[in-house]
VOBA-1610 file (N, C-alpha, C; in pm, whole numbers, padded with zeros to 5 digits, always signed):
BEGIN
Met-03433-03536+05065Met-03360-03413+05042Met-03288-03373+05170Ala-03159-03345+05162Ala-03083-03311+05282Ala-03001-03185+05255Asn-02995-03098+05354Asn-02912-02979+05346Asn-02783-03002+05423Thr-02677-02938+05379Thr-02552-02940+05453Thr-02525-02800+05501Ile-02534-02778+05630Ile-02516-02646+05689Ile-02383-02643+05762Ala-02296-02552+05722Ala-02165-02543+05789Ala-02184-02510+05936Ser-02109-02579+06022Ser-02125-02559+06166Ser-02089-02417+06208Arg-02001-02352+06129Arg-01955-02219+06168Arg-02068-02117+06170Val-02173-02135+06090Val-02280-02036+06088Val-02356-02034+06220Tyr-02343-02139+06301Tyr-02412-02142+06429Tyr-02332-02074+06540Arg-02201-02049+06516Arg-02116-01997+06622Arg-02078-01851+06605Asp-02060-01808+06481Asp-02012-01673+06457Asp-02126-01582+06414Lys-02121-01461+06464Lys-02218-01362+06422Lys-02156-01280+06309Phe-02221-01282+06194Phe-02170-01204+06081Phe-02286-01165+05992Leu-02259-01074+05901Leu-02362-01026+05811Leu-02345-01090+05674Ser-02455-01127+05614Ser-02451-01182+05479Ser-02420-01068+05382Ser-02319-01089+05298Ser-02277-00985+05205Ser-02380-00964+05096Arg-02420-00839+05076Arg-02510-00805+04967Arg-02434-00748+04847Leu-02304-00722+04866Leu-02228-00661+04758Leu-02225-00751+04636Ala-02211-00883+04659Ala-02204-00976+04546Ala-02330-00968+04462Tyr-02445-00952+04525Tyr-02570-00943+04450Tyr-02576-00812+04373Ala-02529-00702+04436Ala-02534-00572+04370Ala-02447-00567+04245Leu-02339-00645+04246Leu-02246-00645+04134Leu-02288-00738+04021Arg-02385-00823+04047Arg-02425-00918+03943Arg-02491-00846+03826Lys-02470-00902+03708Lys-02519-00838+03586Lys-02671-00837+03579Arg-02721-00739+03507Arg-02864-00736+03481Arg-02897-00842+03376Leu-03022-00868+03359Leu-03065-00970+03265Leu-03041-00920+03122Ile-02942-00976+03055Ile-02905-00933+02922Ile-03018-00960+02823Ala-03089-01071+02842Ala-03196-01108+02750Ala-03297-00995+02733Glu-03327-00922+02840Glu-03426-00815+02831Glu-03372-00693+02757Ala-03239-00679+02751Ala-03179-00565+02683Ala-03172-00587+02533Ile-03168-00712+02488Ile-03146-00737+02346Ile-03266-00801+02276Cys-03370-00839+02351Cys-03489-00900+02292Cys-03614-00824+02334Lys-03720-00841+02256Lys-03852-00800+02303Lys-03899-00902+02406Val-03969-00856+02507Val-04014-00945+02614Val-04166-00944+02619Asp-04225-01063+02622Asp-04369-01075+02634Asp-04400-01148+02764Thr-04472-01083+02855Thr-04502-01143+02985Thr-04650-01179+02998Ser-04721-01186+02885Ser-04862-01224+02889Ser-04876-01373+02918Asp-05000-01417+02936Asp-05027-01558+02967Asp-05038-01646+02843Ala-05013-01590+02725Ala-05032-01666+02601Ala-04929-01778+02589Leu-04975-01896+02547Leu-04885-02007+02518Leu-04812-01985+02387Arg-04883-01922+02291Arg-04825-01899+02159Arg-04836-01751+02122Ile-04736-01704+02048Ile-04737-01570+01992Ile-04724-01585+01841Gln-04822-01532+01767Gln-04824-01546+01622Gln-04760-01424+01556Asn-04685-01448+01450Asn-04624-01340+01374Asn-04617-01378+01226Pro-04734-01389+01159Pro-04732-01425+01017Pro-04665-01315+00935Tyr-04597-01354+00827Tyr-04532-01256+00741Tyr-04557-01293+00596Ser-04554-01192+00510Ser-04582-01214+00368Ser-04453-01208+00287Ser-04459-01260+00166Ser-04344-01261+00077Ser-04307-01119+00036Thr-04183-01100-00006Thr-04134-00968-00044Thr-04188-00929-00181Pro-04246-00811-00193Pro-04295-00767-00324Pro-04180-00749-00423Thr-04208-00772-00549Thr-04111-00751-00656Thr-04151-00628-00737Val-04061-00533-00748Val-04087-00410-00824Val-04039-00430-00967Val-04125-00403-01064Val-04091-00416-01206Val-04057-00277-01262Val-03942-00267-01323Val-03903-00144-01393Val-03911-00173-01542Gln-03991-00096-01617Gln-04015-00125-01758Gln-04031+00003-01838Ala-04024-00011-01968Ala-04049+00102-02057Ala-04194+00146-02044Leu-04218+00270-02073Leu-04355+00325-02061Leu-04453+00244-02144Ser-04555+00189-02077Ser-04656+00113-02149Ser-04795+00130-02091Gly-04802+00169-01964Gly-04931+00187-01900Gly-05001+00058-01865Ser-04932-00056-01873Ser-04993-00185-01840Ser-04908-00258-01737Tyr-04970-00352-01668Tyr-04899-00430-01566Tyr-04970-00561-01546Thr-04901-00655-01479Thr-04958-00785-01447Thr-04957-00803-01296Pro-05073-00813-01232Pro-05074-00834-01086Pro-05003-00965-01050Ala-04930-00961-00942Ala-04855-01079-00897Ala-04922-01142-00775Asp-04901-01270-00759Asp-04947-01338-00639Asp-04847-01318-00526Phe-04894-01330-00405Phe-04802-01329-00291Phe-04846-01436-00192Thr-04757-01472-00103Thr-04786-01577-00005Thr-04765-01523+00135Thr-04834-01582+00229Thr-04810-01554+00370Thr-04763-01682+00439Thr-04677-01665+00537Thr-04619-01778+00610Thr-04641-01758+00758Asp-04684-01861+00826Asp-04702-01852+00971Asp-04567-01861+01041Asp-04551-01782+01145Asp-04431-01787+01229Asp-04478-01775+01373Thr-04440-01871+01456Thr-04500-01881+01590Thr-04394-01903+01697Leu-04408-01831+01805Leu-04330-01856+01927Leu-04417-01939+02020Thr-04363-02049+02070Thr-04436-02134+02164Thr-04355-02149+02292Val-04421-02129+02405Val-04356-02150+02535Val-04340-02300+02555Thr-04216-02345+02566Thr-04188-02489+02569Thr-04115-02535+02694Asp-04056-02445+02770Asp-03968-02488+02878Asp-04000-02415+03008Glu-03963-02476+03118Glu-03976-02413+03249Glu-03845-02425+03326Phe-03826-02331+03417Phe-03706-02327+03500Phe-03749-02338+03645Ile-03691-02431+03716Ile-03733-02454+03855Ile-03609-02479+03942Val-03606-02416+04057Val-03510-02452+04161Val-03587-02452+04293Ala-03576-02560+04369Ala-03653-02574+04493Ala-03563-02627+04604Glu-03579-02571+04722Glu-03502-02615+04840Glu-03591-02609+04963His-03552-02684+05064His-03627-02682+05191His-03534-02628+05300Ile-03582-02525+05369Ile-03508-02467+05481Ile-03581-02505+05609Arg-03515-02585+05691Arg-03578-02627+05817Arg-03582-02510+05915Asp-03676-02516+06006Asp-03696-02403+06096Asp-03572-02373+06178Phe-03504-02476+06231Phe-03388-02449+06317Phe-03273-02391+06235Glu-03264-02428+06107Glu-03159-02372+06021Glu-03179-02223+06003Ser-03304-02183+05983Ser-03333-02041+05964Ser-03324-01963+06095Leu-03368-02027+06205Leu-03375-01959+06334Leu-03238-01938+06397Leu-03152-02038+06387Leu-03026-02036+06463Leu-02908-01974+06388Thr-02923-01950+06260Thr-02814-01883+06188Thr-02815-01735+06221Gln-02697-01673+06209Gln-02682-01534+06249Gln-02701-01438+06132Phe-02756-01486+06023Phe-02794-01399+05913Phe-02925-01452+05856Asp-02985-01377+05766Asp-03116-01414+05713Asp-03098-01521+05605Leu-03094-01646+05650Leu-03072-01757+05558Leu-03183-01765+05453Tyr-03304-01740+05495Tyr-03419-01749+05406Tyr-03407-01649+05291Ala-03383-01523+05324Ala-03371-01420+05221Ala-03250-01445+05131Ser-03143-01492+05192Ser-03022-01520+05115Ser-03045-01628+05011Arg-03115-01736+05052Arg-03141-01844+04956Arg-03234-01800+04844Ile-03335-01718+04875Ile-03424-01668+04771Ile-03347-01581+04672Asp-03258-01495+04722Asp-03175-01412+04634Asp-03094-01499+04538Gln-03028-01600+04595Gln-02941-01684+04513Gln-03021-01770+04415Met-03133-01821+04457Met-03215-01904+04369Met-03270-01821+04253Thr-03320-01701+04285Thr-03373-01613+04181Thr-03265-01576+04082Tyr-03146-01543+04133Tyr-03036-01508+04043Tyr-03001-01625+03951Lys-02998-01746+04005Lys-02962-01862+03922Lys-03064-01885+03811Val-03193-01863+03842Val-03294-01876+03738Val-03270-01772+03629Lys-03243-01648+03666Lys-03218-01544+03569Lys-03091-01573+03488Glu-02989-01629+03552Glu-02866-01665+03483Glu-02895-01769+03374Val-02979-01866+03406Val-03013-01970+03309Val-03099-01912+03197Val-03188-01817+03229Val-03268-01751+03125Val-03175-01682+03025Asp-03076-01608+03076Asp-02978-01545+02988Asp-02908-01648+02900Arg-02865-01755+02963Arg-02794-01861+02889Arg-02883-01919+02779Tyr-03009-01941+02814Tyr-03107-01998+02721Tyr-03129-01905+02602Val-03155-01776+02629Val-03185-01681+02523Val-03063-01654+02435Ile-02947-01634+02497Ile-02827-01602+02421Ile-02787-01718+02330Asn-02796-01841+02381Asn-02762-01956+02298Asn-02863-01978+02186Asn-02992-01948+02213Asn-03092-01955+02107Asn-03062-01854+01996Leu-03026-01733+02034Leu-02990-01632+01935Leu-02873-01680+01849Cys-02770-01730+01914Cys-02651-01775+01843Cys-02684-01893+01751Glu-02769-01983+01797Glu-02803-02102+01720Glu-02891-02069+01600Asp-02981-01973+01614Asp-03082-01948+01511Asp-03042-01844+01408Gly-02952-01752+01444Gly-02913-01647+01350Gly-02846-01706+01226Thr-02883-01654+01109Thr-02825-01705+00984Thr-02706-01623+00937Gly-02683-01506+00999Gly-02561-01434+00969Gly-02442-01508+01027Thr-02332-01510+00956Thr-02211-01580+01004Thr-02089-01491+00988Tyr-01996-01506+01080Tyr-01870-01432+01073Tyr-01764-01510+01151Thr-01647-01522+01092Thr-01534-01586+01159Thr-01428-01481+01187Thr-01385-01471+01312Thr-01288-01369+01350Thr-01150-01401+01292Pro-01064-01301+01284Pro-00924-01330+01252Pro-00865-01423+01360Val-00755-01487+01327Val-00692-01581+01419Val-00659-01511+01552Gly-00699-01573+01661Gly-00677-01517+01794Gly-00802-01462+01857Gly-00909-01446+01778Gly-01035-01398+01835Gly-01029-01251+01872Phe-01083-01217+01989Phe-01096-01078+02031Phe-00967-01026+02094Thr-00861-01020+02015Thr-00737-00958+02061Thr-00745-00809+02034Ala-00655-00733+02098Ala-00653-00589+02075Ala-00626-00557+01929Ala-00540-00636+01865Ala-00507-00612+01724Ala-00625-00643+01632Asn-00709-00736+01673Asn-00822-00778+01587Asn-00950-00699+01611Phe-00962-00633+01726Phe-01092-00584+01771Phe-01155-00484+01674Asn-01079-00386+01628Asn-01136-00286+01536Asn-01185-00352+01408Ala-01108-00446+01354Ala-01150-00514+01232Ala-01276-00597+01256Ile-01284-00665+01370Ile-01403-00745+01402Ile-01527-00656+01408Met-01518-00544+01480Met-01633-00455+01495Met-01674-00396+01361Ser-01577-00357+01282Ser-01607-00300+01151Ser-01680-00400+01063Asn-01635-00523+01062Asn-01697-00627+00980Asn-01837-00661+01027Leu-01858-00667+01159Leu-01991-00696+01211Leu-02089-00585+01175Ile-02047-00460+01193Ile-02135-00348+01161Ile-02167-00345+01012Ala-02065-00371+00929Ala-02087-00373+00784Ala-02188-00480+00746Gln-02181-00596+00811Gln-02272-00705+00779Gln-02416-00674+00818Leu-02433-00589+00919Leu-02567-00556+00968Leu-02623-00428+00907Ser-02544-00360+00827Ser-02585-00232+00770Ser-02666-00252+00642Gly-02754-00155+00615Gly-02829-00155+00492Gly-02968-00214+00501Tyr-03001-00281+00614Tyr-03136-00333+00631Tyr-03229-00220+00674Glu-03352-00223+00628Glu-03447-00118+00664Glu-03470-00117+00815Ser-03454+00002+00873Ser-03478+00023+01017Ser-03391-00066+01105Ser-03277-00112+01052Ser-03197-00205+01131Ser-03136-00141+01255Tyr-03123-00008+01255Tyr-03061+00057+01369Tyr-03162+00117+01465Ala-03291+00086+01446Ala-03396+00148+01527Ala-03372+00126+01676Asp-03331+00006+01714Asp-03309-00025+01855Asp-03163-00047+01889Gly-03075-00026+01793Gly-02933-00039+01819Gly-02879-00178+01793Leu-02748-00191+01805Leu-02677-00316+01780Leu-02621-00370+01911Phe-02599-00502+01916Phe-02542-00563+02037Phe-02436-00665+01999Leu-02347-00686+02093Leu-02245-00792+02086Leu-02238-00857+02222Val-02249-00990+02227Val-02237-01062+02354Val-02108-01143+02350Ile-02023-01120+02448Ile-01894-01187+02459Ile-01883-01254+02596Glu-01780-01335+02614Glu-01751-01392+02747Glu-01641-01311+02813Asn-01633-01322+02946Asn-01537-01241+03020Asn-01392-01266+02978Thr-01363-01384+02923Thr-01227-01414+02879Thr-01188-01335+02754Asp-01286-01273+02687Asp-01255-01191+02570Asp-01216-01049+02609Leu-01235-01012+02735Leu-01217-00874+02776Leu-01075-00819+02766Pro-00969-00895+02796Pro-00835-00834+02793Pro-00804-00764+02661Gly-00832-00829+02550Gly-00805-00767+02421Gly-00894-00647+02395Ile-01022-00657+02436Ile-01117-00548+02411Ile-01081-00426+02494Ile-01050-00447+02622Ile-01014-00334+02709Ile-00886-00267+02660Thr-00789-00346+02616Thr-00666-00289+02562Thr-00695-00205+02439Ala-00782-00255+02350Ala-00818-00178+02231Ala-00889-00049+02270Gln-00978-00055+02366Gln-01050+00064+02408Gln-00955+00170+02465Ala-00855+00124+02537Ala-00764+00217+02604Ala-00658+00275+02512Thr-00651+00228+02389Thr-00543+00271+02299Thr-00593+00326+02166Asn-00725+00333+02147Asn-00778+00381+02019Asn-00846+00517+02036Gly-00779+00622+01990Gly-00837+00756+01992Gly-00820+00824+02126Phe-00792+00951+02126Phe-00761+01023+02250Phe-00881+01029+02344Asn-00995+01081+02296Asn-01111+01097+02384Asn-01162+00963+02432Tyr-01169+00866+02342Tyr-01222+00736+02380Tyr-01128+00667+02478Ala-00999+00673+02449Ala-00901+00610+02539Ala-00905+00675+02676Asp-00915+00809+02679Asp-00922+00878+02808Asp-01045+00833+02886Ser-01158+00819+02818Ser-01280+00774+02885Ser-01263+00633+02939Ala-01204+00545+02859Ala-01183+00407+02903Ala-01088+00400+03021Leu-00983+00482+03018Leu-00885+00479+03126Leu-00941+00540+03254Arg-01024+00643+03242Arg-01081+00708+03360Arg-01195+00627+03420Asn-01281+00577+03334Asn-01406+00517+03380Asn-01409+00366+03377Gly-01304+00302+03329Gly-01303+00157+03321Gly-01364+00110+03190Phe-01406-00015+03188Phe-01458-00079+03067Phe-01575+00001+03010Val-01563+00041+02883Val-01668+00114+02815Val-01761+00016+02746Asn-01891+00030+02772Asn-01987-00072+02729Asn-02042-00053+02589Ser-01994+00047+02517Ser-02035+00067+02379Ser-01913+00104+02298Tyr-01904+00047+02178Tyr-01787+00071+02093Tyr-01835+00076+01949Met-01800+00185+01878Met-01843+00205+01740Met-01996+00197+01727Gly-02067+00239+01831Gly-02212+00239+01826Gly-02276+00105+01856Met-02198+00004+01893Met-02251-00129+01925Met-02238-00152+02075Asp-02349-00188+02141Asp-02348-00215+02285Asp-02288-00352+02311Ile-02200-00360+02411Ile-02129-00483+02442Ile-02178-00537+02576Tyr-02216-00665+02578Tyr-02263-00732+02700Tyr-02169-00848+02729Val-02141-00868+02857Val-02043-00969+02898Val-02111-01076+02982Val-02089-01203+02945Val-02137-01317+03023Val-02016-01395+03071Arg-02039-01485+03164Arg-01930-01563+03220Arg-01881-01668+03121Ser-01755-01703+03136Ser-01694-01805+03051Ser-01774-01935+03060Gly-01801-01997+02945Gly-01878-02121+02941Gly-02024-02101+02910Thr-02069-01975+02896Thr-02210-01950+02861Thr-02240-02003+02721Phe-02151-01975+02627Phe-02165-02032+02493Phe-02112-02175+02497Ala-02200-02272+02483Ala-02161-02411+02511Ala-02230-02508+02417Asp-02178-02631+02418Asp-02246-02743+02353Asp-02326-02814+02462Glu-02456-02796+02463Glu-02537-02852+02571Glu-02683-02855+02532Thr-02763-02915+02618Thr-02908-02917+02601Thr-02971-02847+02721Leu-03058-02751+02693Leu-03136-02683+02796Leu-03283-02704+02764Gly-03352-02783+02845Gly-03492-02810+02818Gly-03510-02881+02686Thr-03587-02820+02595Thr-03613-02881+02465Thr-03515-02833+02359Lys-03417-02751+02396Lys-03325-02693+02300Lys-03186-02754+02314Thr-03122-02780+02201Thr-02985-02830+02200Thr-02898-02733+02123Tyr-02782-02698+02180Tyr-02693-02599+02121Tyr-02556-02659+02094Thr-02490-02604+01992Thr-02349-02637+01963Thr-02277-02505+01944Asn-02259-02435+02055Asn-02207-02298+02048Asn-02073-02277+02117Ala-02004-02384+02156Ala-01872-02367+02216Ala-01780-02299+02114Gly-01707-02197+02160Gly-01619-02124+02070Gly-01690-02025+01982His-01814-01990+02017His-01892-01894+01939His-01928-01773+02026Arg-01964-01664+01960Arg-02021-01546+02024Arg-02137-01501+01936Val-02211-01397+01977Val-02326-01356+01897Val-02337-01204+01894Ala-02379-01153+01778Ala-02401-01009+01761Ala-02525-00991+01675Gly-02580-00870+01675Gly-02696-00848+01591Gly-02768-00719+01622Val-02889-00709+01569Val-02977-00595+01591Val-03067-00626+01711Lys-03081-00532+01800Lys-03163-00553+01919Lys-03310-00567+01884Arg-03377-00650+01961Arg-03523-00665+01960Arg-03581-00714+01827Val-03503-00793+01755Val-03559-00862+01638Val-03604-01002+01678Ala-03576-01041+01801Ala-03623-01169+01857Ala-03711-01139+01977Thr-03793-01236+02014Thr-03883-01221+02129Thr-03863-01340+02223Tyr-03858-01312+02352Tyr-03869-01424+02445Tyr-03990-01401+02534Ala-04065-01507+02553Ala-04186-01501+02633Ala-04156-01552+02773Ala-04197-01475+02873Ala-04178-01514+03012Ala-04310-01490+03085Pro-04409-01578+03066Pro-04541-01556+03125Pro-04536-01532+03276Arg-04582-01414+03316Arg-04590-01376+03458Arg-04453-01373+03527Leu-04347-01372+03449Leu-04211-01359+03501Leu-04177-01473+03598Val-04081-01447+03689Val-04037-01551+03783Val-04126-01550+03907Lys-04165-01667+03950Lys-04256-01679+04066Lys-04182-01745+04183Ile-04228-01714+04302Ile-04174-01774+04424Ile-04289-01833+04504Glu-04275-01958+04545Glu-04376-02024+04627Glu-04313-02071+04758Glu-04390-02059+04865Glu-04352-02117+04994Glu-04459-02219+05032Lys-04415-02334+05080Lys-04514-02435+05119Lys-04459-02521+05232Met-04549-02564+05318Met-04512-02654+05425Met-04511-02797+05371Val-04416-02877+05419Val-04403-03015+05375Val-04422-03106+05494Ser-04506-03205+05481Ser-04531-03298+05591Ser-04403-03370+05632Gly-04379-03375+05762Gly-04264-03447+05812Gly-04140-03363+05828Lys-04147-03235+05792Lys-04030-03146+05805Lys-04074-03013+05865Thr-03990-02959+05951Thr-04015-02824+06001Thr-03971-02723+05896Gly-04015-02599+05914Gly-03974-02494+05822Gly-04056-02494+05695Met-03999-02435+05592Met-04072-02415+05468Met-03989-02459+05348Glu-04061-02506+05247Glu-03998-02533+05118Glu-04015-02410+05029Ile-03909-02374+04959Ile-03912-02259+04870Ile-03891-02309+04727Ala-03976-02263+04636Ala-03961-02297+04494Ala-03961-02168+04414Val-03858-02151+04334Val-03849-02038+04242Val-03857-02095+04101Tyr-03948-02042+04020Tyr-03966-02103+03888Tyr-04024-02003+03789Gly-04014-02037+03662Gly-04071-01954+03556Gly-04080-02036+03429Tyr-04146-01979+03328Tyr-04164-02044+03199Tyr-04102-01957+03092Ile-04060-02020+02983Ile-03995-01940+02880Ile-04013-02001+02742Gly-04025-01914+02645Gly-04024-01951+02505Gly-03942-01848+02431Phe-03886-01886+02317Phe-03799-01794+02242Phe-03824-01809+02094Lys-03814-01697+02022Lys-03823-01701+01876Lys-03744-01587+01814Leu-03650-01623+01728Leu-03590-01526+01637Leu-03673-01534+01510Trp-03751-01429+01484Trp-03851-01435+01378Trp-03787-01456+01242Ala-03855-01533+01158Ala-03798-01580+01031Ala-03751-01466+00942Asn-03825-01357+00938Asn-03785-01246+00852Asn-03672-01163+00910Asn-03625-01198+01030Asn-03514-01126+01093Asn-03388-01212+01108Leu-03390-01333+01057Leu-03278-01425+01079Leu-03142-01366+01038Pro-03130-01293+00926Pro-02998-01241+00889Pro-02947-01130+00980Leu-03036-01077+01066Leu-02997-00966+01153Leu-02929-01011+01281Val-02907-01141+01296Val-02830-01195+01409Val-02715-01276+01353Ile-02594-01249+01402Ile-02473-01308+01347Ile-02413-01407+01445Asp-02393-01529+01399Asp-02324-01633+01475Asp-02173-01615+01449Ile-02101-01574+01554Ile-01959-01545+01541Ile-01878-01668+01583Thr-01786-01711+01497Thr-01697-01823+01528Thr-01558-01768+01560Leu-01503-01805+01674Leu-01369-01762+01711Leu-01265-01847+01639Ala-01174-01781+01571Ala-01067-01853+01500Ala-00943-01862+01587
//
């Protein structure tokens, strides 16, 4: 394992910028899913069949019906690891806190991948489907898209208990911001004064970087989500993150300094009885 350290860090005195970290997004997965941080490998959620109500003429008699239960289980299947070695002279001779900087960046990258993992799982597993009008999230299409998504999610029992969400990529923003700034006086004024408004028609909007929705394999999961987005009801899915993200420091024989490892474990489940409450959106 070899590090490449720019020679300039040894000559110039400067401060490592923290602004970039402050501006980074919060973990979207925690806003739209239930989170379990226990040590359990499996989380059980058995569910029973839907009862059938019989409407009949007055008779005073009935026939008891059978019902079934089905097991539904979340299993922690994947881990996320990033590890690097910082030699003592690299940490000592640089004019900023190289050690703290690398931990910040490593931790952020793990969280970025967790978001990618959870969001793509939601998109892959949801049985709701919607195809946008041609052009995707343009200003002209945005109101119709939001109306159709909300209509598709309406009518389910307690479906609005935790609110609705829409996850888009940053490349979708031009049309959305234009729509926000031109629809309705009060709303447009708010959008123009305060910038991008994170809720529209009662649905919370979360933005990820371009390429988050992808055709790829992450751990044991394979996705085909390029050109897709996802919307749904919050907290109808669960992701397990036992003991959250951990950081280890260890000495390695033959090298000065310390090795740093940032890692965590994760499992995800969109529960079977909630599958229609997540919509796989296809961009036309």
